[in-house]
C-alpha positions in Angstrom: -0.2 0.1 0.3 1.1 3.3 -0.9 0.4 7.1 -0.2 0.3 9.1 -2.6 -0.6 13.6 -3.0 -0.4 14.2 -6.8 -0.6 18.0 -7.5 -1.0 18.1 -11.5 -0.9 21.9 -11.2 2.9 22.2 -11.0 3.6 18.5 -11.4 4.4 16.9 -8.2 3.8 13.2 -6.9 4.5 13.1 -3.2 4.5 10.2 -1.5 4.3 9.7 1.8 8.1 8.0 2.6 6.4 6.1 5.5 2.9 4.2 5.5 0.8 5.1 8.0 -0.2 2.7 10.5 -3.6 3.7 9.5 -5.8 6.0 8.1 -9.4 7.1 8.9 -11.7 7.4 5.9 -15.7 8.8 7.1 -18.5 8.8 4.3 -22.0 9.5 5.0 -25.4 11.3 3.8 -27.3 14.6 4.3 -30.0 13.0 5.3 -32.9 15.2 7.7 -35.0 13.5 10.4 -38.4 15.8 10.8 -41.4 14.6 12.9 -45.1 13.9 11.1 -47.7 14.0 13.5 -49.5 10.7 13.4 -46.3 9.0 12.3 -43.4 10.6 14.6 -39.6 10.8 13.7 -39.1 10.1 9.3 -35.2 10.2 8.2 -36.3 11.6 5.0 -33.0 10.7 3.2 -30.2 13.1 1.4 -27.5 12.7 -1.5 -23.6 11.9 0.1 -21.8 14.3 2.0 -17.8 15.0 1.1 -15.6 11.9 2.4 -13.0 13.2 5.0 -9.9 11.2 5.8 -7.5 11.7 8.4 -4.0 10.4 7.9 -1.0 9.8 10.9 2.3 8.9 10.3 5.8 11.0 10.2 8.4 12.0 8.2 11.6 10.6 8.5 14.9 12.1 8.9 17.6 9.1 7.9 16.5 6.3 6.0 15.1 4.0 7.9 14.6 0.0 6.7 10.7 0.5 6.8 11.0 3.5 4.9 8.1 2.7 1.2 11.5 4.5 -0.3 15.0 5.5 -0.4 15.6 9.7 -1.5 12.4 11.3 -0.1 12.5 15.1 0.7 13.6 16.3 4.0 11.4 16.4 7.1 10.8 20.4 6.8 10.4 20.0 2.6 7.7 17.9 3.0 5.6 20.1 5.3 6.8 23.1 2.9 5.0 21.1 0.1 1.8 20.6 2.2 1.4 24.1 3.8 2.0 24.9 0.9 -1.6 23.0 -1.4 -3.1 24.4 2.0 -1.9 28.2 1.6 -2.8 28.4 -1.9 -6.0 26.1 -2.1 -4.2 23.6 -4.2 -6.2 20.6 -4.0 -3.8 17.7 -5.0 -5.6 13.9 -5.9 -5.0 11.4 -3.0 -4.3 8.0 -4.3 -3.9 4.9 -1.4 -2.5 2.1 -3.9 -4.6 -1.4 -3.3 -7.6 0.7 -2.0 -10.3 2.2 -4.2 -9.0 5.6 -2.7 -8.8 8.1 -5.5 -10.1 11.7 -5.2 -9.4 15.4 -5.5 -8.6 16.2 -1.6 -8.6 20.1 0.3 -6.1 19.9 3.3 -8.8 20.7 5.8 -6.2 21.1 8.8 -1.9 20.4 8.7 -0.7 19.5 12.4 2.6 18.8 12.7 6.1 19.1 14.9 8.7 17.2 16.6 8.4 14.3 19.5 12.3 12.3 20.4 15.0 14.2 19.3 15.4 12.1 16.2 14.9 15.2 14.0 11.7 13.4 12.8 8.8 15.5 11.9 5.0 13.9 13.2 2.3 15.4 11.6 -1.9 14.2 10.9 -3.5 15.6 7.7 -6.6 16.2 7.8 -8.2 16.0 3.7 -12.0 16.5 2.7 -12.9 15.4 -0.3 -13.1 18.1 -3.2 -15.7 18.3 -6.3 -14.8 20.5 -9.5 -17.8 22.5 -10.0 -18.8 22.5 -13.3 -19.1 25.2 -15.5 
């Protein structure tokens, strides 16, 4: 399994160097519950909500044996890439190989920091499905 963020605007294929232990994909519908006299509550089924996905991992400061590939960017260069997308409203395509996850996403939240003196940068990346509005 590989985690890729593809920025076709700037021709960047950013693969996470360390595969996350897990990811969480949240989907749902915009249903509405109303109260009808003599029936009580009923559920009016709505259209799908945009999916949310949360990924936790770290950007390594050295080449560990469990890294997905070698020659990956330095940790804070990885941070700069994601921050650039967030600040400039770039919507990369998230692809998780071996799954059905293949969607444009927006960067909703990005938390990062160091914790153990290794220079590794740990992060939580929260993404939301992005749909292009037809013109």
